[in-house]
BAFI-3210 file (N, C-alpha, C; in Angstrom, 3 decimals, decimal comma, padded with zeros to 6 digits):
// residues 291
n [1|2|3|4|5|6|7|8|9|10|11|12|13|14|15|16|17|18|19|20|21|22|23|24|25|26|27|28|29|30|31|32|33|34|35|36|37|38|39|40|41|42|43|44|45|46|47|48|49|50|51|52|53|54|55|56|57|58|59|60|61|62|63|64|65|66|67|68|69|70|71|72|73|74|75|76|77|78|79|80|81|82|83|84|85|86|87|88|89|90|91|92|93|94|95|96|97|98|99|100|101|102|103|104|105|106|107|108|109|110|111|112|113|114|115|116|117|118|119|120|121|122|123|124|125|126|127|128|129|130|131|132|133|134|135|136|137|138|139|140|141|142|143|144|145|146|147|148|149|150|151|152|153|154|155|156|157|158|159|160|161|162|163|164|165|166|167|168|169|170|171|172|173|174|175|176|177|178|179|180|181|182|183|184|185|186|187|188|189|190|191|192|193|194|195|196|197|198|199|200|201|202|203|204|205|206|207|208|209|210|211|212|213|214|215|216|217|218|219|220|221|222|223|224|225|226|227|228|229|230|231|232|233|234|235|236|237|238|239|240|241|242|243|244|245|246|247|248|249|250|251|252|253|254|255|256|257|258|259|260|261|262|263|264|265|266|267|268|269|270|271|272|273|274|275|276|277|278|279|280|281|282|283|284|285|286|287|288|289|290|291]
n.u [020,710|020,825|019,285|018,408|018,899|020,822|021,534|021,531|020,117|018,835|018,258|016,425|015,388|013,312|013,758|011,735|011,161|009,853|008,845|009,064|009,516|007,452|008,426|010,828|008,858|007,751|009,959|010,333|008,399|009,185|011,867|011,819|011,812|013,197|016,465|020,062|020,985|022,494|023,430|022,403|020,578|020,212|018,935|018,744|016,889|015,576|018,525|019,414|017,820|018,741|020,998|020,341|019,654|021,650|023,389|022,649|021,205|018,060|016,133|016,553|017,497|014,766|013,224|015,006|014,381|011,549|011,529|013,467|011,298|009,059|010,115|009,972|008,678|007,922|007,900|008,845|010,341|009,667|010,484|013,194|013,957|014,716|016,263|018,580|020,233|018,616|015,832|014,403|014,335|015,263|017,746|019,549|018,330|019,079|021,696|022,308|020,239|021,780|024,660|023,743|022,853|025,425|026,627|028,426|029,765|028,068|029,116|030,917|029,815|028,477|030,588|031,357|029,328|027,169|027,654|025,965|024,435|024,526|023,047|024,046|022,995|025,127|024,971|025,848|029,251|029,164|026,526|023,835|022,813|020,064|017,663|018,288|018,159|015,288|014,614|014,780|013,591|010,437|010,775|011,351|008,422|006,991|007,156|006,267|003,895|003,047|003,696|005,953|008,325|011,307|013,876|014,877|017,691|019,621|020,865|018,600|019,363|021,883|022,404|024,168|025,643|026,422|027,530|028,508|029,669|028,687|030,832|033,343|033,973|035,669|035,395|032,889|032,482|033,225|030,505|028,097|028,743|028,408|025,933|024,107|024,397|023,423|020,668|020,208|018,096|016,714|014,748|014,886|016,404|020,273|021,878|024,862|028,501|031,215|034,054|034,357|031,438|028,317|025,943|022,751|019,504|019,349|016,871|016,456|017,319|016,614|014,427|014,186|016,760|017,169|019,379|022,142|023,104|025,497|026,181|026,069|024,706|022,271|022,007|021,119|017,818|016,378|014,245|012,073|011,767|009,036|007,753|005,442|001,874|001,902|001,056|001,655|003,210|002,033|003,755|006,905|009,292|011,488|014,640|016,240|019,413|018,907|018,108|015,895|012,902|010,866|008,748|007,469|004,709|002,947|-000,576|-002,236|-002,822|000,016|000,088|001,699|003,300|006,474|007,889|007,011|008,506|007,470|006,033|005,839|003,348|002,478|004,378|004,679|002,691|002,964|004,885|003,793|002,193|003,393|004,195|001,799|001,169|003,428|002,836|000,704|001,451|003,889|003,217|003,852|006,426|007,667|007,574|009,317|011,226|011,800|010,262]
n.v [-016,387|-015,448|-014,067|-012,682|-009,618|-007,336|-006,369|-003,323|000,084|002,762|006,146|007,931|010,918|013,487|015,872|019,298|021,640|023,596|021,667|018,893|018,719|017,355|014,778|015,000|015,217|012,303|011,012|011,857|010,444|007,496|007,501|005,478|003,032|002,341|001,266|001,994|004,063|004,063|005,076|007,947|009,852|012,837|015,471|018,933|020,148|018,182|016,685|019,365|018,390|015,904|016,235|017,616|016,030|014,167|016,036|015,903|017,477|018,061|019,297|022,072|023,172|023,269|025,054|027,396|027,074|027,776|030,415|032,467|032,012|033,220|035,947|036,852|038,876|038,194|036,783|037,408|040,462|042,985|045,579|045,711|045,014|047,603|048,552|047,354|044,446|041,525|039,926|037,141|035,625|033,590|032,085|033,600|033,211|030,159|029,042|030,576|029,311|027,138|027,121|027,527|024,772|024,027|025,278|025,195|022,888|021,245|020,592|019,044|016,539|016,243|015,324|012,318|011,112|009,200|008,727|011,564|011,275|013,520|014,506|016,270|018,637|019,184|021,557|020,364|020,573|023,510|023,471|025,330|027,444|027,997|027,070|024,340|023,665|024,602|022,860|020,031|021,224|021,038|018,187|016,867|018,001|016,666|014,359|014,297|014,235|012,087|010,916|009,221|008,707|008,893|010,189|009,092|006,325|007,176|010,718|013,637|014,965|017,026|017,437|016,789|014,656|014,731|013,318|014,014|013,129|013,871|013,912|014,184|016,658|019,365|021,248|023,302|025,200|024,317|022,151|023,920|025,118|022,600|021,825|024,207|024,247|021,547|022,717|024,718|026,708|028,568|031,132|031,710|031,345|031,670|030,450|028,400|028,930|026,352|025,388|025,484|024,289|024,811|025,053|022,781|022,480|019,210|017,839|017,855|015,313|013,509|013,430|011,957|010,760|007,625|006,533|007,712|006,759|004,711|000,927|-001,027|000,309|000,230|-002,571|-003,252|-002,147|-000,055|003,445|005,781|009,060|010,432|014,224|015,212|014,124|010,557|007,794|005,160|001,775|000,055|-001,608|-003,057|-002,298|-004,937|-004,139|-003,554|-004,066|-005,856|-004,559|-003,592|-001,760|001,452|003,543|005,776|008,197|011,713|012,443|013,403|017,268|019,206|021,323|023,362|025,326|024,172|027,052|028,246|030,426|032,527|031,080|030,384|028,606|027,089|025,440|024,188|022,723|021,405|019,728|017,839|016,860|015,229|013,903|012,489|011,190|009,115|007,915|006,105|004,975|003,272|000,272|-000,714|000,420|-001,743|-004,148|-003,648|-003,583|-006,346|-008,211]
n.w [010,446|006,949|005,868|007,628|009,274|010,369|013,847|014,844|015,221|012,986|012,467|010,337|009,703|008,086|005,876|006,308|007,151|010,162|010,102|011,053|013,863|014,186|014,355|015,675|018,064|018,270|018,409|020,977|022,465|022,348|023,435|025,411|024,969|022,544|021,311|021,605|019,438|016,010|013,678|012,360|009,793|007,862|006,032|005,637|006,842|008,430|009,143|011,396|013,094|013,544|014,330|016,720|018,313|018,908|020,839|022,828|023,973|023,767|025,074|025,625|023,040|021,818|023,896|023,101|020,455|020,036|021,745|019,730|017,673|019,161|018,601|016,586|014,243|011,510|008,476|006,133|005,542|003,766|003,427|003,561|001,557|-000,186|001,700|002,644|003,979|004,095|003,466|004,206|006,942|007,394|007,018|009,170|011,293|011,019|011,077|013,816|015,812|015,298|016,218|018,771|019,547|019,045|021,183|024,864|025,050|023,069|020,348|021,739|022,410|020,333|018,684|019,502|019,623|018,032|014,816|012,469|009,656|006,199|003,815|000,959|-001,776|-005,057|-007,750|-010,599|-012,473|-014,998|-015,691|-016,087|-013,036|-012,666|-014,341|-013,991|-011,710|-011,046|-012,846|-010,798|-008,348|-009,592|-010,288|-007,824|-006,395|-007,915|-007,204|-004,072|-004,635|-005,852|-004,110|-004,019|-001,427|-001,696|-004,369|-007,119|-007,292|-009,298|-008,785|-009,977|-013,533|-013,912|-010,643|-008,697|-005,689|-002,111|000,673|003,916|007,613|010,647|012,622|011,439|011,352|011,985|013,058|014,907|013,150|010,415|010,775|010,863|008,552|006,478|007,538|006,414|003,786|003,409|003,099|001,562|-000,218|-002,481|-002,855|-000,473|001,553|000,422|-002,229|-002,020|-002,406|-002,271|-003,279|-005,717|-006,430|-006,531|-004,495|-003,507|-001,171|000,078|000,068|-002,535|-004,037|-002,553|000,503|002,669|003,452|003,327|002,133|002,524|004,755|005,807|004,571|005,705|007,965|006,517|006,109|008,886|011,100|010,751|011,914|009,856|010,396|008,990|007,571|006,069|005,516|004,451|002,585|004,122|005,034|006,995|009,038|009,127|006,012|003,602|002,730|-000,528|001,142|002,954|004,967|007,290|007,268|008,995|008,446|009,449|009,790|010,258|010,505|009,095|007,837|009,560|012,582|012,133|009,482|006,587|006,037|008,070|010,865|012,596|014,238|017,350|018,885|017,168|016,579|019,194|019,273|017,226|018,851|020,233|019,533|017,689|019,808|021,126|018,847|018,297|020,627|020,175|017,802|018,858|018,695|016,284|016,006|017,761|016,455|014,056|016,147|017,048|015,014]
ca.u [020,215|021,096|018,205|018,025|019,073|021,538|020,811|021,603|019,297|019,365|017,091|015,880|014,734|012,902|013,786|010,379|011,620|009,476|007,650|009,820|009,205|006,567|009,769|011,431|007,950|007,647|011,460|010,205|007,411|009,883|012,964|011,862|011,649|014,271|017,932|020,805|020,882|024,057|023,389|021,597|021,018|019,187|018,779|018,373|016,187|016,166|020,231|019,396|017,268|019,772|022,280|019,737|019,142|023,336|024,001|022,058|020,730|016,944|015,122|017,838|017,657|013,907|013,373|015,807|013,565|010,134|012,151|013,381|010,586|008,614|010,291|010,580|007,195|007,072|008,328|009,090|010,883|009,858|010,877|014,757|014,097|016,763|017,479|019,829|019,439|018,181|014,469|014,137|014,751|015,223|019,006|020,074|018,020|019,339|023,013|022,087|020,343|023,107|025,585|022,940|023,075|026,927|027,347|028,468|029,656|027,237|029,860|032,136|028,836|028,216|031,821|031,579|028,031|027,160|027,706|024,958|024,969|024,258|022,884|024,046|022,909|025,122|024,744|027,485|029,901|028,824|024,305|022,659|021,977|018,125|017,268|018,718|017,206|013,720|013,897|014,745|012,002|009,431|010,461|010,471|007,539|006,014|007,386|005,537|002,165|002,521|003,397|006,879|009,017|012,800|014,077|015,363|019,025|020,607|020,269|018,383|020,277|022,767|022,690|025,225|025,260|027,371|027,332|029,552|029,787|029,438|032,016|034,448|033,944|037,005|035,149|031,915|032,299|032,786|029,559|027,269|028,804|027,868|023,913|023,346|024,609|022,343|018,975|020,681|016,792|017,239|015,474|014,563|018,527|021,077|023,055|025,972|029,635|032,563|035,332|033,695|030,775|026,817|024,870|021,176|018,929|019,783|015,785|015,671|017,833|016,194|014,161|014,399|017,768|018,071|020,877|022,991|023,766|026,178|026,012|026,244|023,331|021,066|021,076|019,929|016,743|015,701|013,331|012,211|010,111|009,084|007,105|004,386|001,384|001,744|000,331|002,976|002,824|002,027|004,626|008,064|009,480|012,577|015,114|017,548|020,154|018,709|017,208|014,207|012,421|009,438|008,067|005,892|004,082|001,583|-001,851|-002,889|-001,659|000,486|-000,241|002,946|004,546|007,866|008,861|006,757|009,387|007,188|004,454|006,212|002,076|001,804|005,379|004,724|001,602|003,291|005,544|003,054|000,927|004,437|004,755|001,300|001,018|004,429|002,596|-000,345|002,553|004,679|003,659|004,978|007,935|008,181|007,203|010,591|012,773|011,886|009,519]
ca.v [-016,553|-015,003|-013,156|-011,548|-008,032|-006,591|-005,683|-002,309|000,527|003,343|006,818|009,252|012,296|013,918|017,799|020,110|023,303|023,318|020,233|018,156|018,711|016,204|013,599|015,159|015,042|010,971|010,405|011,780|009,506|006,531|007,106|004,473|002,284|002,860|001,127|002,818|004,200|003,940|006,182|008,956|010,635|013,891|015,935|019,955|020,353|016,897|017,010|019,677|017,647|014,497|016,698|017,672|014,402|013,511|016,808|016,277|019,151|018,414|020,289|023,316|024,006|023,098|026,046|027,883|027,987|028,749|031,671|033,109|032,458|034,475|037,754|037,196|038,618|038,098|034,999|038,300|041,604|043,720|047,340|045,124|045,151|048,734|049,502|046,319|043,156|039,512|039,742|036,333|035,844|032,410|031,799|033,991|031,888|028,349|029,925|031,144|027,963|026,002|027,796|027,380|023,668|023,489|025,472|024,570|021,403|020,402|019,932|017,986|015,944|015,384|014,525|012,009|010,656|008,096|010,114|012,138|011,342|014,702|014,156|017,459|018,301|020,436|021,620|019,802|021,498|023,071|023,249|026,457|027,132|028,423|026,045|023,292|024,106|024,298|021,663|019,616|021,124|020,401|016,387|017,379|018,414|015,603|013,178|014,684|014,712|010,900|009,376|008,175|009,142|008,947|010,654|008,196|006,163|008,087|012,064|014,119|015,353|018,575|017,398|015,075|013,533|014,715|012,667|014,147|012,847|014,860|012,582|014,555|017,797|019,972|022,809|024,250|026,565|023,673|021,188|024,630|025,308|021,902|021,710|025,049|023,591|020,852|023,859|026,010|026,594|030,001|032,360|031,935|030,478|031,453|029,644|028,579|028,611|026,114|024,373|025,887|023,940|025,624|023,525|023,227|021,146|017,870|017,443|018,262|014,338|012,925|013,994|011,545|009,780|006,723|006,451|008,658|005,719|003,349|-000,309|-001,950|000,081|-000,355|-003,809|-003,101|-001,605|001,590|003,559|006,648|009,923|011,448|015,583|015,776|013,406|009,681|006,340|004,276|000,345|-000,369|-002,683|-002,585|-003,472|-005,002|-002,983|-004,414|-004,990|-007,121|-004,353|-002,927|000,029|001,399|004,572|006,705|009,878|012,511|011,245|014,594|017,965|019,753|022,933|024,729|025,039|024,976|028,366|029,511|030,769|033,147|030,652|028,815|028,012|025,778|024,962|023,477|021,525|020,270|018,776|017,842|016,310|014,030|012,502|011,600|010,371|008,731|007,286|005,453|004,399|002,807|-001,337|-000,743|-000,044|-003,008|-005,043|-003,577|-004,115|-007,211|-008,968]
ca.w [009,219|005,926|005,480|009,076|009,188|011,657|015,080|014,900|014,889|012,349|012,561|009,537|009,654|006,562|006,054|006,059|008,001|011,412|010,242|011,174|014,873|014,740|014,458|017,133|019,460|018,517|019,232|022,621|023,360|021,646|024,089|026,857|023,720|021,584|021,761|020,939|017,711|016,082|013,046|011,902|008,722|007,362|005,204|005,573|009,026|009,893|009,427|012,315|014,105|014,283|015,673|018,552|019,146|019,854|021,164|024,273|024,701|022,869|026,034|025,643|021,908|021,949|024,600|022,380|019,143|020,828|021,690|018,359|016,537|018,996|018,844|014,659|014,058|009,821|007,639|005,050|005,584|001,938|004,070|003,741|-000,534|-000,653|002,635|002,792|005,141|003,945|003,495|004,886|007,735|008,182|007,220|010,240|012,006|010,929|011,815|015,151|016,341|015,352|016,987|020,390|019,600|018,805|021,975|026,002|025,273|022,049|019,543|021,634|022,295|018,937|017,918|020,469|019,533|016,859|013,583|011,692|007,883|006,149|002,713|000,213|-003,548|-005,758|-009,155|-011,320|-013,212|-017,191|-015,687|-015,735|-012,262|-012,911|-015,436|-013,287|-009,566|-011,129|-013,228|-010,021|-008,041|-009,930|-010,292|-006,039|-006,489|-008,868|-005,972|-003,223|-005,323|-006,692|-002,574|-003,549|-000,412|-001,661|-005,202|-007,934|-007,219|-009,397|-008,892|-011,556|-014,262|-013,950|-009,527|-008,019|-004,186|-001,009|001,959|004,662|008,590|012,025|013,513|010,917|011,172|011,849|014,298|015,012|011,822|009,374|011,124|010,756|006,942|006,014|007,336|005,743|002,181|002,814|003,186|000,162|-000,192|-003,253|-002,763|001,160|002,020|-000,656|-003,077|-001,454|-003,528|-001,403|-003,665|-007,136|-006,677|-006,224|-003,244|-002,940|-000,758|-000,529|-000,133|-003,859|-003,598|-001,482|001,651|003,714|002,895|003,561|001,216|003,351|005,882|005,294|003,743|007,249|008,456|005,691|006,280|010,474|011,460|009,832|011,710|009,641|010,673|007,513|008,049|006,153|005,577|003,469|002,854|004,766|004,982|008,589|009,183|008,643|004,916|003,345|001,855|-000,842|001,615|003,428|006,086|007,488|007,288|009,031|007,903|010,575|009,105|010,291|009,909|008,911|008,017|010,438|012,709|011,202|007,663|006,428|006,051|009,387|011,606|013,281|015,251|018,607|019,096|016,067|016,772|020,483|018,872|016,199|018,852|020,785|018,151|017,731|021,163|020,903|017,754|019,370|021,862|019,255|016,970|019,778|018,509|014,596|016,398|018,528|015,274|013,629|016,812|017,653|013,856]
c.u [020,635|020,586|018,064|018,558|019,683|020,705|020,967|020,393|019,673|017,951|017,363|015,568|014,690|013,286|012,297|010,681|011,091|008,908|008,513|009,874|008,506|007,381|010,443|010,018|007,570|008,862|011,181|009,654|008,160|010,947|013,493|012,049|012,616|015,422|018,770|021,106|022,339|024,182|022,202|021,868|019,994|019,987|018,145|018,029|016,127|017,677|020,395|019,072|017,954|021,188|021,832|019,667|020,782|023,838|023,817|021,790|019,075|016,219|015,118|017,131|015,600|013,299|013,477|014,819|012,178|010,826|012,434|012,255|009,351|009,203|010,275|009,129|006,759|008,508|009,220|009,175|010,940|010,745|012,938|015,014|014,976|017,014|018,573|019,016|019,065|016,868|013,496|014,860|015,268|016,862|019,623|019,958|018,069|020,111|022,810|021,666|021,191|023,899|024,725|023,459|024,346|027,443|027,662|028,076|028,971|028,187|030,969|031,422|028,749|029,494|032,467|030,410|028,136|027,171|026,184|025,353|024,262|024,138|022,775|023,498|023,681|025,210|026,709|028,084|029,024|027,465|024,337|022,043|020,420|017,695|017,586|017,812|016,026|013,546|014,270|013,900|010,936|009,408|010,431|009,461|006,478|006,725|006,602|004,061|001,560|002,517|005,030|007,884|009,999|012,467|014,823|016,869|019,994|020,091|019,637|019,784|020,553|023,287|023,470|025,075|026,573|027,069|029,077|028,808|029,853|030,331|033,177|034,841|034,933|037,027|033,459|031,961|031,938|031,477|028,427|027,308|027,884|026,404|023,553|023,378|023,452|020,769|019,382|019,328|016,313|015,336|015,515|015,859|019,011|021,481|024,098|026,956|030,068|033,004|034,703|032,754|029,311|026,098|023,405|020,374|019,050|018,231|015,234|016,766|017,047|015,995|014,216|015,688|018,732|019,435|022,596|023,661|024,451|025,841|025,734|024,980|022,046|020,905|020,517|018,399|016,877|014,588|013,145|011,019|010,176|007,816|006,412|003,329|001,294|001,323|001,647|002,868|003,264|002,596|006,262|008,428|010,715|013,473|016,044|018,399|019,749|017,742|016,260|014,095|011,276|009,679|006,903|005,728|003,394|000,257|-002,700|-001,554|-000,453|000,450|000,506|002,986|005,987|008,463|007,613|007,549|008,715|005,766|005,029|004,747|002,393|002,745|005,759|003,364|001,974|004,226|004,836|002,369|002,211|004,776|003,588|000,769|002,110|004,189|001,768|000,455|003,711|004,772|003,918|006,000|008,564|008,305|008,328|011,493|013,143|011,373|011,436]
c.v [-015,266|-013,678|-012,309|-010,266|-007,877|-006,466|-004,156|-001,548|001,716|004,793|007,454|009,506|012,826|015,087|018,075|021,004|022,361|022,313|018,986|018,169|017,722|015,058|013,297|015,060|012,851|010,257|010,512|010,736|008,197|006,100|005,998|003,316|001,245|002,096|002,373|003,285|004,473|004,222|006,780|009,367|011,512|014,644|017,814|020,523|019,143|016,593|018,026|018,834|016,921|015,566|017,499|016,659|014,053|014,396|017,005|017,005|019,292|019,853|021,584|023,915|024,121|024,205|027,094|028,818|028,298|029,701|033,006|032,700|032,967|035,682|037,794|037,552|038,347|036,972|036,032|039,209|042,447|045,046|046,830|044,894|045,990|048,674|048,107|045,277|042,638|040,223|038,490|036,307|034,094|031,563|031,880|032,980|030,850|028,591|029,683|029,712|026,244|025,744|027,687|025,695|022,977|023,983|024,953|023,437|020,626|020,137|019,640|017,024|014,755|014,711|013,286|010,553|009,533|009,252|010,377|012,035|012,545|014,773|015,975|017,432|019,100|020,433|021,209|020,868|022,087|023,203|024,600|026,443|027,104|027,237|025,194|023,132|023,974|023,206|020,366|019,927|020,665|018,728|016,536|016,753|017,176|014,406|012,680|014,104|013,045|010,715|009,108|009,120|009,208|009,147|008,991|008,106|006,639|009,627|012,269|014,660|016,865|018,364|016,451|015,054|014,268|014,308|013,151|013,659|013,880|014,693|013,681|015,814|018,803|020,719|022,974|024,826|025,648|022,684|022,458|024,940|024,023|021,320|022,635|024,950|022,419|021,425|024,236|025,942|028,559|030,347|032,686|031,702|030,753|030,047|029,547|028,021|028,243|024,962|024,405|025,437|024,795|024,561|024,150|022,086|019,956|017,174|016,667|015,831|013,558|013,417|013,134|010,021|008,526|006,018|007,079|007,277|005,095|002,208|-001,480|-000,824|000,096|-002,322|-004,329|-002,507|-000,534|002,322|005,382|007,387|010,967|012,626|015,519|013,746|012,467|008,580|006,032|002,838|000,445|-000,897|-002,209|-003,055|-003,308|-005,049|-004,696|-004,728|-005,366|-006,227|-004,487|-001,955|000,036|002,527|005,559|008,065|010,154|011,493|012,489|015,399|018,606|020,661|023,694|024,233|024,986|025,794|029,042|029,743|031,789|032,271|029,430|028,409|026,720|025,089|023,420|022,277|020,729|018,843|018,095|016,861|014,673|012,863|012,323|010,511|009,159|007,422|005,808|004,397|003,310|000,506|-001,794|-000,883|-001,249|-003,833|-005,004|-003,690|-005,722|-008,619|-009,568]
c.w [007,722|005,856|006,772|008,983|010,615|012,861|015,670|014,159|014,412|012,915|011,433|009,665|008,292|006,559|005,846|006,686|009,417|011,366|011,070|013,426|015,046|015,213|015,572|018,544|019,187|018,429|020,968|023,203|022,904|022,481|024,974|025,847|022,939|022,014|021,463|020,300|017,483|014,358|012,439|010,781|008,285|006,641|005,983|007,190|009,558|009,566|010,744|013,738|014,572|015,058|017,090|019,389|019,612|020,414|022,698|024,799|023,383|023,968|025,449|024,528|021,394|022,052|023,874|020,633|019,045|021,073|021,071|017,408|017,365|018,646|017,170|013,931|012,741|009,524|006,313|005,158|003,976|002,377|003,490|002,124|-000,486|000,288|003,563|003,603|003,960|004,555|004,307|005,850|008,598|008,124|008,220|011,351|012,327|011,825|013,137|015,560|016,210|015,696|018,174|020,305|019,624|020,739|023,729|025,755|024,244|021,099|019,911|022,114|020,726|017,867|018,303|020,266|018,254|015,504|013,102|010,396|007,299|004,765|001,892|-001,259|-003,777|-007,136|-010,291|-012,418|-014,824|-017,007|-015,582|-014,362|-011,694|-013,249|-014,637|-011,775|-009,894|-012,131|-011,740|-008,823|-008,199|-010,043|-008,233|-005,865|-007,302|-007,622|-005,069|-003,630|-005,264|-005,418|-002,336|-002,618|-000,359|-003,944|-006,183|-007,064|-007,992|-009,334|-010,228|-012,341|-013,852|-012,138|-009,351|-006,770|-003,643|-000,088|003,142|006,400|009,738|012,200|013,007|011,146|012,048|013,441|013,788|013,382|010,804|009,090|010,171|009,037|006,192|006,547|006,469|004,757|002,227|002,779|002,036|-000,678|-001,749|-003,342|-000,997|002,013|000,364|-001,183|-002,561|-002,511|-002,748|-002,774|-005,067|-007,263|-005,740|-005,433|-003,197|-001,884|-000,655|-000,075|-001,729|-004,704|-003,312|000,019|002,242|003,190|003,561|003,124|002,025|004,278|004,986|005,170|004,954|008,045|007,557|005,653|008,140|010,157|011,060|010,372|010,938|009,951|009,129|008,484|007,135|006,001|004,418|004,141|003,335|004,885|006,654|009,424|008,520|007,205|004,699|002,417|001,021|-000,642|002,195|004,541|006,344|007,687|008,117|009,163|009,179|009,567|010,214|009,877|008,894|008,706|009,264|011,002|012,399|009,989|007,677|006,944|007,642|010,595|012,478|014,484|016,504|019,118|018,716|016,085|017,861|020,014|018,127|017,211|019,522|020,065|018,243|018,611|021,279|019,491|018,154|019,604|021,073|018,325|017,733|018,885|017,323|015,892|016,771|017,657|014,135|014,835|017,406|016,172|013,609]
res [m|a|d|e|p|s|s|g|l|s|v|v|l|a|g|g|g|c|k|t|f|w|g|m|g|v|l|r|a|l|d|d|l|l|p|p|v|q|d|w|a|g|t|s|a|g|a|v|m|c|l|v|r|v|s|g|r|v|d|e|c|y|e|y|f|l|d|v|t|a|n|n|p|r|n|f|y|p|g|r|v|f|g|g|g|p|v|f|p|h|d|s|i|v|r|r|t|l|r|f|i|m|a|d|g|g|f|a|a|i|r|r|a|e|p|v|h|i|l|m|s|y|l|t|a|g|r|p|a|l|r|t|g|l|a|a|l|r|n|f|e|r|r|a|r|a|g|r|l|h|g|p|l|k|p|p|p|g|l|g|a|q|i|v|r|s|t|d|a|m|d|p|d|q|l|l|d|w|v|v|r|s|s|s|t|p|p|v|t|p|l|l|h|r|g|g|r|r|y|l|d|g|a|l|i|d|n|a|p|i|r|a|l|p|e|a|a|r|r|g|r|i|l|v|l|l|s|s|p|s|k|v|a|r|r|w|l|r|l|p|e|g|g|r|v|l|y|l|a|p|a|d|e|l|p|v|s|t|w|d|y|t|s|p|d|n|i|a|a|t|y|e|l|g|q|r|d|g|e|l|l|r|q|r|v|v|s|l|l|e|g]
***
């Protein structure tokens, strides 16, 4: 029938730093239920988690990040202000984690796997970086407070959108660079300049970027895993392209915060909560797949 979605499944992981471990826990609980995923999409930490999934190294990467955060005592190092070195450890940890994901055959597996569509945002030419970035951040925060899950179809003034695919990366360095561009959140992580563009976190355009999926995927079934409590429908919704989308969100605030890279226990608690919630939400996913 013309109004029926295609049979493929896509998964979108919202950004949210360490809070994205909730969605990873949900996916772990649903592994025996979900058909093969044809397309993945994310921005910032959501893109990182998509890469973890397609690398086939979920358990190793999870244990690695727990170990890294266990050995990072602070989220801010004031002694480095005058002594040199970054005062925030987050950029270094993200880069090291990405290199771990792609090590030991991880990058080759990512290249062979289904594509991860990564959303980046950039400042358009001639726009003042500080004023434009702050305006985009205020718009993002207003959307979050209002419970809006997506940014406007047209990017906010001064921002452009760029989408890349993991399977198009020539080497690990290029893929790493794409992901850190999509995660650029000054001052915690640096503003990146590439090819005359200044990049910012893709969440400023859309933190749960269904728009990054190809049109064919948006005519299929889409599972969106959010990283913060949100009012979402209990069943799937129809997309303008004809597909069906189901949003899953935590019921309450998560044990870990976005930028807390010092608390492996809270990360583990968030991941385990996601697994428990995934079991509770199975029937909603069944309705997406079978409805």
